[in-house]
N, CA, C and O atoms as CSV, one atom per row, in Angstrom:
chain,resi,resn,atom,element,x,y,z
A,1,MET,N,N,-82.895,-172.640,118.867
A,1,MET,CA,C,-81.679,-172.251,119.160
A,1,MET,C,C,-81.367,-170.950,118.352
A,1,MET,O,O,-82.055,-170.687,117.365
A,2,PHE,N,N,-80.503,-170.254,118.684
A,2,PHE,CA,C,-80.373,-168.873,117.884
A,2,PHE,C,C,-78.844,-169.121,117.379
A,2,PHE,O,O,-77.923,-169.556,118.070
A,3,VAL,N,N,-78.791,-168.713,115.908
A,3,VAL,CA,C,-77.712,-169.264,115.240
A,3,VAL,C,C,-76.849,-167.782,115.188
A,3,VAL,O,O,-77.397,-166.899,114.528
A,4,ASP,N,N,-75.715,-167.490,115.749
A,4,ASP,CA,C,-74.691,-166.582,115.781
A,4,ASP,C,C,-73.718,-166.304,114.259
A,4,ASP,O,O,-73.096,-167.223,113.726
A,5,ALA,N,N,-73.730,-165.482,113.946
A,5,ALA,CA,C,-72.729,-165.060,112.839
A,5,ALA,C,C,-71.517,-165.910,112.539
A,5,ALA,O,O,-71.207,-166.285,111.409
A,6,CYS,N,N,-70.874,-166.176,113.629
A,6,CYS,CA,C,-69.753,-167.070,113.609
A,6,CYS,C,C,-69.889,-168.330,113.127
A,6,CYS,O,O,-68.919,-168.863,112.589
A,7,ALA,N,N,-71.173,-169.033,113.250
A,7,ALA,CA,C,-71.577,-170.181,112.732
A,7,ALA,C,C,-71.876,-170.191,111.623
A,7,ALA,O,O,-71.496,-171.095,110.879
A,8,ILE,N,N,-72.733,-169.062,111.157
A,8,ILE,CA,C,-72.915,-169.181,109.636
A,8,ILE,C,C,-71.830,-169.019,108.690
A,8,ILE,O,O,-71.842,-169.534,107.573
A,9,VAL,N,N,-70.769,-168.206,109.202
A,9,VAL,CA,C,-69.567,-168.079,108.602
A,9,VAL,C,C,-68.730,-169.441,108.262
A,9,VAL,O,O,-68.283,-169.799,107.173
A,10,SER,N,N,-68.643,-170.211,109.771
A,10,SER,CA,C,-67.976,-170.984,109.584
A,10,SER,C,C,-68.280,-172.220,108.746
A,10,SER,O,O,-67.399,-172.894,108.212
A,11,ILE,N,N,-69.647,-172.485,108.661
A,11,ILE,CA,C,-70.365,-173.346,107.500
A,11,ILE,C,C,-70.145,-173.057,106.509
A,11,ILE,O,O,-69.514,-173.824,105.783
A,12,MET,N,N,-70.586,-171.793,106.053
A,12,MET,CA,C,-70.659,-171.589,104.531
A,12,MET,C,C,-69.291,-171.497,104.122
A,12,MET,O,O,-68.969,-171.808,102.976
A,13,SER,N,N,-68.259,-170.997,105.172
A,13,SER,CA,C,-66.908,-171.040,104.290
A,13,SER,C,C,-65.951,-172.281,104.708
A,13,SER,O,O,-64.721,-172.313,104.665
A,14,GLN,N,N,-66.782,-173.215,105.093
A,14,GLN,CA,C,-66.099,-174.557,105.392
A,14,GLN,C,C,-64.955,-174.423,106.106
A,14,GLN,O,O,-63.895,-174.780,105.592
A,15,GLU,N,N,-64.989,-173.848,107.498
A,15,GLU,CA,C,-63.590,-173.503,108.255
A,15,GLU,C,C,-63.774,-174.794,109.228
A,15,GLU,O,O,-64.797,-175.476,109.178
A,16,GLU,N,N,-62.804,-175.047,110.031
A,16,GLU,CA,C,-62.301,-176.101,110.741
A,16,GLU,C,C,-63.491,-176.770,111.683
A,16,GLU,O,O,-63.534,-177.982,111.895
A,17,ASP,N,N,-64.333,-175.943,112.155
A,17,ASP,CA,C,-65.419,-176.344,113.181
A,17,ASP,C,C,-66.658,-176.401,112.283
A,17,ASP,O,O,-67.707,-176.656,112.874
A,18,ALA,N,N,-66.715,-176.233,111.121
A,18,ALA,CA,C,-68.037,-176.278,110.390
A,18,ALA,C,C,-69.042,-177.447,110.582
A,18,ALA,O,O,-70.270,-177.371,110.595
A,19,GLU,N,N,-68.226,-178.587,110.734
A,19,GLU,CA,C,-68.684,-180.068,111.008
A,19,GLU,C,C,-69.801,-180.294,112.114
A,19,GLU,O,O,-70.879,-180.887,112.156
A,20,ASP,N,N,-68.835,-179.346,113.214
A,20,ASP,CA,C,-69.526,-179.648,114.656
A,20,ASP,C,C,-70.627,-178.555,114.577
A,20,ASP,O,O,-71.706,-178.868,115.080
A,21,TYR,N,N,-70.515,-177.270,114.000
A,21,TYR,CA,C,-71.673,-176.590,113.811
A,21,TYR,C,C,-72.908,-177.072,112.969
A,21,TYR,O,O,-74.080,-176.848,113.271
A,22,ALA,N,N,-72.570,-177.608,112.121
A,22,ALA,CA,C,-73.781,-178.296,111.343
A,22,ALA,C,C,-74.281,-179.576,111.946
A,22,ALA,O,O,-75.403,-179.975,111.636
A,23,ALA,N,N,-73.472,-180.295,112.846
A,23,ALA,CA,C,-74.225,-181.336,113.607
A,23,ALA,C,C,-75.245,-180.714,114.705
A,23,ALA,O,O,-76.325,-181.228,114.997
A,24,ALA,N,N,-74.746,-179.577,115.238
A,24,ALA,CA,C,-75.677,-178.781,116.614
A,24,ALA,C,C,-76.564,-178.418,115.722
A,24,ALA,O,O,-77.653,-178.810,116.142
A,25,LEU,N,N,-76.715,-177.776,114.520
A,25,LEU,CA,C,-77.922,-177.404,113.807
A,25,LEU,C,C,-78.894,-178.485,113.304
A,25,LEU,O,O,-80.108,-178.281,113.305
A,26,GLU,N,N,-78.328,-179.682,112.856
A,26,GLU,CA,C,-78.978,-180.894,112.854
A,26,GLU,C,C,-79.853,-181.165,114.056
A,26,GLU,O,O,-81.058,-181.394,113.947
A,27,ALA,N,N,-79.218,-181.130,115.183
A,27,ALA,CA,C,-80.109,-181.582,116.203
A,27,ALA,C,C,-80.743,-180.555,117.007
A,27,ALA,O,O,-81.106,-180.785,118.160
A,28,ASN,N,N,-80.912,-179.239,116.343
A,28,ASN,CA,C,-81.602,-178.415,116.752
A,28,ASN,C,C,-82.491,-177.730,115.666
A,28,ASN,O,O,-82.236,-176.545,115.452
A,29,PRO,N,N,-83.385,-178.244,115.030
A,29,PRO,CA,C,-83.985,-178.072,114.081
A,29,PRO,C,C,-84.750,-176.684,113.815
A,29,PRO,O,O,-84.890,-176.098,112.742
A,30,HIS,N,N,-85.176,-176.347,115.011
A,30,HIS,CA,C,-86.028,-175.136,115.289
A,30,HIS,C,C,-85.326,-174.084,115.692
A,30,HIS,O,O,-85.408,-173.539,116.792
A,31,SER,N,N,-84.336,-173.672,114.418
A,31,SER,CA,C,-83.211,-172.292,114.950
A,31,SER,C,C,-83.847,-171.149,113.984
A,31,SER,O,O,-84.666,-171.050,113.071
A,32,PHE,N,N,-82.949,-170.340,114.763
A,32,PHE,CA,C,-83.423,-168.655,113.994
A,32,PHE,C,C,-82.142,-167.963,114.403
A,32,PHE,O,O,-81.447,-168.195,115.392
A,33,THR,N,N,-81.936,-166.909,113.279
A,33,THR,CA,C,-80.965,-165.690,113.620
A,33,THR,C,C,-81.874,-164.479,113.176
A,33,THR,O,O,-82.963,-164.551,112.607
A,34,SER,N,N,-81.276,-163.502,113.512
A,34,SER,CA,C,-81.482,-162.022,113.715
A,34,SER,C,C,-80.973,-161.442,112.203
A,34,SER,O,O,-80.085,-161.939,111.511
A,35,ALA,N,N,-81.784,-160.261,111.897
A,35,ALA,CA,C,-80.963,-159.585,110.780
A,35,ALA,C,C,-79.573,-159.084,111.145
A,35,ALA,O,O,-78.817,-158.897,110.192
A,36,MET,N,N,-79.079,-158.817,112.455
A,36,MET,CA,C,-78.150,-158.408,112.732
A,36,MET,C,C,-76.916,-159.321,112.598
A,36,MET,O,O,-75.851,-159.022,112.057
A,37,ALA,N,N,-77.281,-160.608,113.245
A,37,ALA,CA,C,-76.372,-161.968,112.975
A,37,ALA,C,C,-76.180,-162.126,111.580
A,37,ALA,O,O,-75.053,-162.416,111.177
A,38,ALA,N,N,-77.305,-161.947,110.626
A,38,ALA,CA,C,-77.291,-162.460,109.018
A,38,ALA,C,C,-76.362,-161.361,108.478
A,38,ALA,O,O,-75.467,-161.712,107.708
A,39,TRP,N,N,-76.485,-160.082,108.802
A,39,TRP,CA,C,-75.925,-159.027,108.439
A,39,TRP,C,C,-74.204,-158.993,108.627
A,39,TRP,O,O,-73.400,-158.685,107.747
A,40,GLU,N,N,-73.900,-159.393,110.005
A,40,GLU,CA,C,-72.705,-159.539,110.338
A,40,GLU,C,C,-71.860,-160.554,109.547
A,40,GLU,O,O,-70.738,-160.259,109.137
A,41,ALA,N,N,-72.523,-161.959,109.310
A,41,ALA,CA,C,-72.186,-162.740,108.390
A,41,ALA,C,C,-71.930,-162.401,106.867
A,41,ALA,O,O,-70.955,-162.885,106.291
A,42,CYS,N,N,-72.679,-161.696,106.325
A,42,CYS,CA,C,-72.592,-160.883,105.108
A,42,CYS,C,C,-71.371,-160.363,104.814
A,42,CYS,O,O,-70.731,-160.678,103.811
A,43,VAL,N,N,-70.889,-159.305,105.927
A,43,VAL,CA,C,-69.926,-158.455,105.749
A,43,VAL,C,C,-68.839,-159.563,105.985
A,43,VAL,O,O,-68.170,-159.771,104.973
A,44,ILE,N,N,-68.579,-160.149,106.825
A,44,ILE,CA,C,-67.628,-161.099,106.753
A,44,ILE,C,C,-67.139,-161.915,105.371
A,44,ILE,O,O,-66.026,-161.834,104.852
A,45,LEU,N,N,-68.087,-162.590,104.993
A,45,LEU,CA,C,-68.217,-163.191,103.832
A,45,LEU,C,C,-67.861,-162.563,102.521
A,45,LEU,O,O,-67.290,-163.107,101.576
A,46,ALA,N,N,-68.289,-161.333,102.616
A,46,ALA,CA,C,-67.873,-160.516,101.554
A,46,ALA,C,C,-66.218,-160.165,101.466
A,46,ALA,O,O,-65.621,-159.730,100.481
A,47,ARG,N,N,-65.788,-160.415,102.491
A,47,ARG,CA,C,-64.101,-159.707,102.334
A,47,ARG,C,C,-63.327,-160.751,101.529
A,47,ARG,O,O,-63.638,-161.923,101.318
A,48,LYS,N,N,-62.069,-159.955,101.060
A,48,LYS,CA,C,-61.494,-160.754,100.362
A,48,LYS,C,C,-60.762,-162.229,100.819
A,48,LYS,O,O,-60.351,-163.133,100.091
A,49,ASP,N,N,-60.760,-162.124,102.254
A,49,ASP,CA,C,-60.179,-163.491,102.543
A,49,ASP,C,C,-61.504,-164.553,102.772
A,49,ASP,O,O,-61.480,-165.463,103.601
A,50,LYS,N,N,-62.528,-164.292,101.977
A,50,LYS,CA,C,-63.263,-165.302,102.491
A,50,LYS,C,C,-63.936,-165.447,100.911
A,50,LYS,O,O,-63.251,-166.116,100.138
A,51,PHE,N,N,-65.204,-164.885,100.374
A,51,PHE,CA,C,-65.631,-165.064,99.066
A,51,PHE,C,C,-65.580,-163.897,98.294
A,51,PHE,O,O,-66.287,-163.940,97.288
A,52,ASP,N,N,-64.849,-162.712,98.505
A,52,ASP,CA,C,-64.496,-161.750,97.686
A,52,ASP,C,C,-65.592,-161.377,96.870
A,52,ASP,O,O,-65.334,-161.300,95.669
A,53,ILE,N,N,-66.918,-161.090,97.276
A,53,ILE,CA,C,-68.105,-160.858,96.744
A,53,ILE,C,C,-68.825,-159.594,97.175
A,53,ILE,O,O,-68.659,-159.267,98.350
A,54,SER,N,N,-69.457,-158.970,96.553
A,54,SER,CA,C,-70.175,-157.740,96.822
A,54,SER,C,C,-71.116,-158.130,98.192
A,54,SER,O,O,-71.452,-159.292,98.416
A,55,PHE,N,N,-71.414,-157.218,98.897
A,55,PHE,CA,C,-72.513,-157.194,100.042
A,55,PHE,C,C,-73.679,-157.451,99.684
A,55,PHE,O,O,-74.293,-158.164,100.477
A,56,GLU,N,N,-74.384,-157.042,98.508
A,56,GLU,CA,C,-75.324,-157.690,97.853
A,56,GLU,C,C,-75.244,-159.044,97.688
A,56,GLU,O,O,-76.035,-159.802,98.248
A,57,ARG,N,N,-74.314,-159.443,96.933
A,57,ARG,CA,C,-74.428,-161.231,96.937
A,57,ARG,C,C,-74.213,-161.662,98.004
A,57,ARG,O,O,-74.950,-162.622,98.228
A,58,ALA,N,N,-73.560,-161.435,98.800
A,58,ALA,CA,C,-73.360,-162.013,100.166
A,58,ALA,C,C,-74.731,-161.873,100.794
A,58,ALA,O,O,-74.993,-162.917,101.393
A,59,GLY,N,N,-75.609,-161.070,100.877
A,59,GLY,CA,C,-76.977,-161.254,101.299
A,59,GLY,C,C,-77.778,-162.140,100.450
A,59,GLY,O,O,-78.650,-162.711,101.106
A,60,GLU,N,N,-77.767,-162.439,99.215
A,60,GLU,CA,C,-78.550,-163.280,98.776
A,60,GLU,C,C,-78.152,-164.664,98.910
A,60,GLU,O,O,-78.959,-165.593,98.921
A,61,ILE,N,N,-76.530,-164.825,99.042
A,61,ILE,CA,C,-76.507,-166.236,99.319
A,61,ILE,C,C,-76.570,-166.555,100.758
A,61,ILE,O,O,-76.758,-167.762,100.910
A,62,VAL,N,N,-76.474,-165.859,101.949
A,62,VAL,CA,C,-76.678,-166.102,103.197
A,62,VAL,C,C,-78.350,-166.332,103.524
A,62,VAL,O,O,-78.847,-167.146,104.302
A,63,CYS,N,N,-79.024,-165.342,102.667
A,63,CYS,CA,C,-80.359,-165.714,102.661
A,63,CYS,C,C,-80.972,-167.062,102.172
A,63,CYS,O,O,-81.991,-167.577,102.633
A,64,ALA,N,N,-80.190,-167.556,101.165
A,64,ALA,CA,C,-80.610,-168.763,100.341
A,64,ALA,C,C,-80.004,-169.707,101.203
A,64,ALA,O,O,-80.807,-170.621,101.384
A,65,TRP,N,N,-78.975,-169.890,101.799
A,65,TRP,CA,C,-78.671,-170.842,102.846
A,65,TRP,C,C,-79.385,-170.951,103.975
A,65,TRP,O,O,-79.589,-172.100,104.367
A,66,LEU,N,N,-79.868,-169.964,104.672
A,66,LEU,CA,C,-80.569,-170.051,105.620
A,66,LEU,C,C,-81.884,-170.594,105.251
A,66,LEU,O,O,-82.305,-171.507,105.961
A,67,GLY,N,N,-82.489,-170.261,104.429
A,67,GLY,CA,C,-83.711,-170.667,103.804
A,67,GLY,C,C,-83.615,-172.389,103.633
A,67,GLY,O,O,-84.352,-173.213,104.174
A,68,GLU,N,N,-82.632,-172.611,102.838
A,68,GLU,CA,C,-82.463,-173.978,102.851
A,68,GLU,C,C,-82.322,-175.009,103.670
A,68,GLU,O,O,-82.559,-176.192,103.430
A,69,ARG,N,N,-81.747,-174.299,105.100
A,69,ARG,CA,C,-81.624,-175.040,106.231
A,69,ARG,C,C,-82.678,-174.770,107.266
A,69,ARG,O,O,-82.611,-175.117,108.445
A,70,GLY,N,N,-83.557,-174.181,106.752
A,70,GLY,CA,C,-84.943,-173.993,107.617
A,70,GLY,C,C,-84.483,-173.072,108.650
A,70,GLY,O,O,-85.132,-173.137,109.694
A,71,ILE,N,N,-83.517,-172.220,108.620
A,71,ILE,CA,C,-83.330,-171.283,109.900
A,71,ILE,C,C,-84.084,-170.190,109.584
A,71,ILE,O,O,-84.065,-169.658,108.474
A,72,GLU,N,N,-84.946,-169.721,110.789
A,72,GLU,CA,C,-85.771,-168.227,110.391
A,72,GLU,C,C,-84.791,-167.101,110.415
A,72,GLU,O,O,-83.812,-167.129,111.161
A,73,LEU,N,N,-85.018,-166.209,109.685
A,73,LEU,CA,C,-84.690,-164.886,109.897
A,73,LEU,C,C,-85.679,-164.009,110.290
A,73,LEU,O,O,-86.395,-163.584,109.383
A,74,ARG,N,N,-85.893,-163.640,111.385
A,74,ARG,CA,C,-86.578,-163.073,112.338
A,74,ARG,C,C,-86.297,-162.079,113.402
A,74,ARG,O,O,-85.167,-161.802,113.803
A,75,ASN,N,N,-87.381,-161.574,113.820
A,75,ASN,CA,C,-86.837,-161.037,115.000
A,75,ASN,C,C,-87.152,-161.798,116.331
A,75,ASN,O,O,-87.918,-162.757,116.240
A,76,SER,N,N,-86.759,-161.546,117.276
A,76,SER,CA,C,-87.431,-162.310,118.535
A,76,SER,C,C,-88.609,-162.398,118.962
A,76,SER,O,O,-89.328,-161.412,118.800
A,77,LYS,N,N,-89.050,-163.354,119.496
A,77,LYS,CA,C,-90.508,-163.156,120.069
A,77,LYS,C,C,-90.859,-162.359,121.189
A,77,LYS,O,O,-92.002,-162.153,121.597
A,78,GLN,N,N,-89.549,-161.824,121.765
A,78,GLN,CA,C,-89.667,-161.069,122.744
A,78,GLN,C,C,-89.686,-159.362,122.013
A,78,GLN,O,O,-89.147,-159.029,120.958
A,79,THR,N,N,-90.390,-158.587,122.851
A,79,THR,CA,C,-90.264,-157.161,122.440
A,79,THR,C,C,-89.000,-156.575,122.118
A,79,THR,O,O,-88.031,-157.121,122.645
A,80,ALA,N,N,-88.771,-155.549,121.343
A,80,ALA,CA,C,-87.481,-154.958,121.512
A,80,ALA,C,C,-86.834,-154.321,122.724
A,80,ALA,O,O,-85.624,-154.305,122.952
A,81,GLU,N,N,-87.792,-153.801,123.471
A,81,GLU,CA,C,-87.605,-153.146,124.718
A,81,GLU,C,C,-86.900,-154.316,125.605
A,81,GLU,O,O,-86.012,-153.968,126.382
A,82,VAL,N,N,-87.234,-155.586,125.526
A,82,VAL,CA,C,-86.873,-156.907,126.195
A,82,VAL,C,C,-85.247,-156.920,125.647
A,82,VAL,O,O,-84.299,-156.633,126.378
A,83,ILE,N,N,-85.125,-157.309,124.217
A,83,ILE,CA,C,-84.017,-157.379,123.794
A,83,ILE,C,C,-83.018,-156.347,124.378
A,83,ILE,O,O,-82.062,-156.630,125.099
A,84,LEU,N,N,-83.361,-155.166,123.981
A,84,LEU,CA,C,-82.511,-154.072,124.127
A,84,LEU,C,C,-82.045,-154.005,125.748
A,84,LEU,O,O,-80.942,-153.536,126.029
A,85,LYS,N,N,-82.941,-154.495,126.780
A,85,LYS,CA,C,-82.761,-154.502,128.224
A,85,LYS,C,C,-81.868,-155.427,128.375
A,85,LYS,O,O,-80.921,-155.149,129.111
A,86,THR,N,N,-81.905,-156.645,127.795
A,86,THR,CA,C,-81.171,-157.609,127.970
A,86,THR,C,C,-79.735,-157.850,127.496
A,86,THR,O,O,-78.948,-158.642,128.014
A,87,ALA,N,N,-79.414,-156.775,126.058
A,87,ALA,CA,C,-78.271,-156.664,125.352
A,87,ALA,C,C,-77.570,-155.550,126.455
A,87,ALA,O,O,-76.380,-155.549,126.773
A,88,LEU,N,N,-78.577,-154.640,126.934
A,88,LEU,CA,C,-77.453,-153.838,127.860
A,88,LEU,C,C,-76.736,-154.514,129.382
A,88,LEU,O,O,-75.619,-154.414,129.890
A,89,ASP,N,N,-77.984,-155.217,129.767
A,89,ASP,CA,C,-77.352,-156.058,130.768
A,89,ASP,C,C,-76.200,-156.914,130.569
A,89,ASP,O,O,-75.262,-157.070,131.350
A,90,ALA,N,N,-76.375,-157.450,129.437
A,90,ALA,CA,C,-75.149,-158.162,128.756
A,90,ALA,C,C,-73.797,-157.376,128.717
A,90,ALA,O,O,-72.762,-157.795,129.235
A,91,ALA,N,N,-73.906,-156.313,128.115
A,91,ALA,CA,C,-72.746,-155.320,127.994
A,91,ALA,C,C,-72.028,-154.866,129.245
A,91,ALA,O,O,-70.812,-154.774,129.411
A,92,SER,N,N,-73.400,-154.492,130.441
A,92,SER,CA,C,-72.960,-154.381,131.710
A,92,SER,C,C,-72.163,-155.431,132.345
A,92,SER,O,O,-71.033,-155.198,132.773
A,93,ARG,N,N,-72.729,-156.597,132.421
A,93,ARG,CA,C,-72.247,-158.057,132.892
A,93,ARG,C,C,-70.656,-158.602,132.524
A,93,ARG,O,O,-69.741,-159.007,133.241
A,94,TYR,N,N,-70.797,-158.399,131.010
A,94,TYR,CA,C,-69.508,-159.048,130.507
A,94,TYR,C,C,-69.079,-158.047,129.240
A,94,TYR,O,O,-68.806,-158.458,128.112
A,95,GLY,N,N,-69.076,-156.925,129.576
A,95,GLY,CA,C,-68.638,-156.093,128.685
A,95,GLY,C,C,-67.373,-155.099,129.721
A,95,GLY,O,O,-66.832,-154.107,129.232
A,96,SER,N,N,-67.141,-155.459,130.799
A,96,SER,CA,C,-65.841,-154.972,131.850
A,96,SER,C,C,-64.872,-155.519,131.884
A,96,SER,O,O,-64.126,-155.066,132.752
A,97,SER,N,N,-64.269,-156.752,131.045
A,97,SER,CA,C,-63.313,-157.213,131.466
A,97,SER,C,C,-62.260,-156.769,130.040
A,97,SER,O,O,-62.625,-156.133,129.052
A,98,ARG,N,N,-61.224,-157.192,130.248
A,98,ARG,CA,C,-59.923,-157.027,128.807
A,98,ARG,C,C,-60.629,-157.675,127.647
A,98,ARG,O,O,-60.460,-157.248,126.505
A,99,HIS,N,N,-61.376,-158.642,127.897
A,99,HIS,CA,C,-62.016,-159.524,126.631
A,99,HIS,C,C,-63.550,-159.305,127.107
A,99,HIS,O,O,-63.869,-159.648,128.246
A,100,LYS,N,N,-64.439,-158.763,126.274
A,100,LYS,CA,C,-65.440,-158.215,126.613
A,100,LYS,C,C,-66.407,-158.494,125.062
A,100,LYS,O,O,-65.902,-158.666,123.952
A,101,LEU,N,N,-67.764,-158.476,125.355
A,101,LEU,CA,C,-68.576,-159.256,124.194
A,101,LEU,C,C,-68.355,-157.834,123.301
A,101,LEU,O,O,-68.045,-156.729,123.747
A,102,SER,N,N,-68.616,-158.221,121.896
A,102,SER,CA,C,-68.877,-156.891,121.046
A,102,SER,C,C,-70.276,-156.675,121.287
A,102,SER,O,O,-71.074,-157.374,121.910
A,103,SER,N,N,-70.488,-155.227,120.487
A,103,SER,CA,C,-71.873,-154.936,120.570
A,103,SER,C,C,-72.795,-156.079,119.662
A,103,SER,O,O,-73.936,-156.238,120.097
A,104,PHE,N,N,-72.476,-156.774,118.623
A,104,PHE,CA,C,-73.241,-157.595,117.825
A,104,PHE,C,C,-73.471,-158.872,119.144
A,104,PHE,O,O,-74.513,-159.456,119.443
A,105,ASP,N,N,-72.352,-158.987,119.634
A,105,ASP,CA,C,-72.556,-160.240,120.459
A,105,ASP,C,C,-73.546,-160.135,121.414
A,105,ASP,O,O,-74.402,-160.983,121.663
A,106,CYS,N,N,-73.348,-158.720,122.103
A,106,CYS,CA,C,-74.619,-158.368,123.174
A,106,CYS,C,C,-75.848,-158.778,122.732
A,106,CYS,O,O,-76.539,-159.572,123.369
A,107,PHE,N,N,-76.281,-158.129,121.330
A,107,PHE,CA,C,-77.518,-158.779,120.965
A,107,PHE,C,C,-77.521,-160.161,120.508
A,107,PHE,O,O,-78.667,-160.600,120.412
A,108,HIS,N,N,-76.646,-160.951,120.211
A,108,HIS,CA,C,-77.189,-162.206,119.999
A,108,HIS,C,C,-77.198,-162.895,121.398
A,108,HIS,O,O,-77.855,-163.931,121.502
A,109,TYR,N,N,-76.525,-162.410,122.486
A,109,TYR,CA,C,-76.745,-162.974,123.557
A,109,TYR,C,C,-78.314,-162.794,123.873
A,109,TYR,O,O,-79.113,-163.694,124.130
A,110,ALA,N,N,-78.568,-161.352,123.788
A,110,ALA,CA,C,-79.941,-160.950,124.222
A,110,ALA,C,C,-80.909,-162.107,123.613
A,110,ALA,O,O,-81.638,-162.785,124.337
A,111,HIS,N,N,-80.832,-162.260,122.170
A,111,HIS,CA,C,-81.998,-163.078,121.647
A,111,HIS,C,C,-82.252,-164.572,122.231
A,111,HIS,O,O,-83.333,-165.153,122.328
A,112,ALA,N,N,-80.886,-165.062,122.615
A,112,ALA,CA,C,-80.938,-166.221,123.309
A,112,ALA,C,C,-81.336,-166.278,124.512
A,112,ALA,O,O,-82.138,-167.177,124.768
A,113,ARG,N,N,-80.939,-165.409,125.553
A,113,ARG,CA,C,-81.132,-165.220,126.698
A,113,ARG,C,C,-82.788,-164.773,126.962
A,113,ARG,O,O,-83.366,-165.338,127.890
A,114,ALA,N,N,-83.334,-164.034,126.364
A,114,ALA,CA,C,-84.631,-163.387,126.453
A,114,ALA,C,C,-85.589,-164.519,125.941
A,114,ALA,O,O,-86.720,-164.428,126.420
A,115,GLU,N,N,-85.412,-165.468,125.157
A,115,GLU,CA,C,-86.058,-166.655,124.611
A,115,GLU,C,C,-85.795,-167.836,125.393
A,115,GLU,O,O,-86.503,-168.829,125.224
A,116,GLY,N,N,-84.922,-167.837,126.171
A,116,GLY,CA,C,-84.134,-168.945,127.044
A,116,GLY,C,C,-84.084,-170.454,126.129
A,116,GLY,O,O,-84.437,-171.606,126.380
A,117,ILE,N,N,-83.503,-169.829,125.046
A,117,ILE,CA,C,-82.765,-170.933,124.225
A,117,ILE,C,C,-80.976,-170.860,124.191
A,117,ILE,O,O,-80.212,-169.996,124.624
A,118,PRO,N,N,-80.697,-172.242,123.438
A,118,PRO,CA,C,-79.397,-172.133,123.530
A,118,PRO,C,C,-78.844,-171.260,122.309
A,118,PRO,O,O,-79.551,-170.873,121.379
A,119,LEU,N,N,-77.344,-170.983,122.463
A,119,LEU,CA,C,-76.865,-170.097,121.283
A,119,LEU,C,C,-75.745,-171.027,120.585
A,119,LEU,O,O,-74.901,-171.630,121.249
A,120,LEU,N,N,-75.829,-171.086,119.088
A,120,LEU,CA,C,-74.877,-171.682,118.444
A,120,LEU,C,C,-73.747,-170.470,118.168
A,120,LEU,O,O,-73.927,-169.478,117.462
A,121,THR,N,N,-72.562,-170.810,118.899
A,121,THR,CA,C,-71.297,-170.288,118.681
A,121,THR,C,C,-70.326,-170.933,119.474
A,121,THR,O,O,-70.592,-171.734,120.370
A,122,ARG,N,N,-69.175,-170.568,119.126
A,122,ARG,CA,C,-68.021,-171.200,119.619
A,122,ARG,C,C,-67.216,-169.756,119.910
A,122,ARG,O,O,-65.992,-169.887,119.931
A,123,ASP,N,N,-67.641,-168.616,120.099
A,123,ASP,CA,C,-67.209,-167.381,120.572
A,123,ASP,C,C,-66.814,-167.677,122.071
A,123,ASP,O,O,-67.639,-167.960,122.940
A,124,SER,N,N,-65.482,-167.582,122.264
A,124,SER,CA,C,-64.838,-167.868,123.530
A,124,SER,C,C,-65.825,-167.140,124.844
A,124,SER,O,O,-66.357,-167.668,125.821
A,125,ILE,N,N,-65.790,-165.734,124.382
A,125,ILE,CA,C,-66.331,-164.888,125.344
A,125,ILE,C,C,-67.979,-164.901,125.788
A,125,ILE,O,O,-68.387,-164.493,126.875
A,126,LEU,N,N,-68.851,-165.476,124.680
A,126,LEU,CA,C,-70.083,-165.659,124.855
A,126,LEU,C,C,-70.266,-167.248,125.570
A,126,LEU,O,O,-71.272,-167.553,126.212
A,127,ARG,N,N,-69.323,-168.008,125.378
A,127,ARG,CA,C,-69.351,-169.375,125.905
A,127,ARG,C,C,-68.900,-169.075,127.469
A,127,ARG,O,O,-68.770,-170.071,128.180
A,128,GLN,N,N,-68.687,-167.962,127.975
A,128,GLN,CA,C,-68.337,-167.558,129.615
A,128,GLN,C,C,-69.655,-166.844,130.035
A,128,GLN,O,O,-69.812,-166.405,131.174
A,129,THR,N,N,-70.453,-166.767,129.201
A,129,THR,CA,C,-71.901,-166.179,130.014
A,129,THR,C,C,-72.951,-167.368,130.610
A,129,THR,O,O,-72.601,-168.530,130.822
A,130,ASP,N,N,-74.140,-166.900,130.807
A,130,ASP,CA,C,-74.865,-167.714,131.487
A,130,ASP,C,C,-75.915,-168.434,130.456
A,130,ASP,O,O,-76.890,-169.084,130.831
A,131,VAL,N,N,-75.543,-168.204,129.076
A,131,VAL,CA,C,-76.616,-168.920,128.306
A,131,VAL,C,C,-76.077,-170.275,127.670
A,131,VAL,O,O,-74.893,-170.225,127.339
A,132,THR,N,N,-76.615,-171.255,127.483
A,132,THR,CA,C,-76.246,-172.339,127.089
A,132,THR,C,C,-75.735,-172.381,125.593
A,132,THR,O,O,-76.493,-172.000,124.700
A,133,THR,N,N,-74.333,-172.885,125.274
A,133,THR,CA,C,-73.868,-172.923,123.890
A,133,THR,C,C,-73.695,-173.853,123.348
A,133,THR,O,O,-73.390,-174.833,124.028
A,134,PHE,N,N,-73.783,-173.973,122.152
A,134,PHE,CA,C,-73.206,-175.287,121.134
A,134,PHE,C,C,-72.504,-174.802,120.069
A,134,PHE,O,O,-72.737,-173.702,119.567
A,135,PRO,N,N,-71.428,-175.762,119.590
A,135,PRO,CA,C,-71.412,-177.017,120.090
A,135,PRO,C,C,-70.406,-177.037,120.984
A,135,PRO,O,O,-69.613,-176.106,121.119
A,136,GLU,N,N,-70.379,-178.298,121.766
A,136,GLU,CA,C,-69.560,-178.294,123.085
A,136,GLU,C,C,-68.098,-178.263,122.471
A,136,GLU,O,O,-67.116,-178.251,123.214
């Protein structure tokens, strides 16, 4: 399963849906995330309304958190070209409405879609795509 930045942020900052994300992670032990998703989580967690820490410190704790849970921080098994083409397809298919995928979400989608795996997210727009999402 591909772990989206919103799932990382939710669990680490103990948001309302953190337990649902944690349960989905436990049910899918072979999960991974990308540098881009981890970076997005670090930027959000560094903010004053979250942990109010430096980007460097956020990076340290996110990497430690991922490691403790066995969530791989890696590139897709697919080539960069496949991920790029899939992200561009996502932008084309899901980026034309008023509520569209962000650039980050296009790449999160691309990792899950290209590898044929579910996406751990509650993002309402990602949940409207053709990838399976958790938690329910």
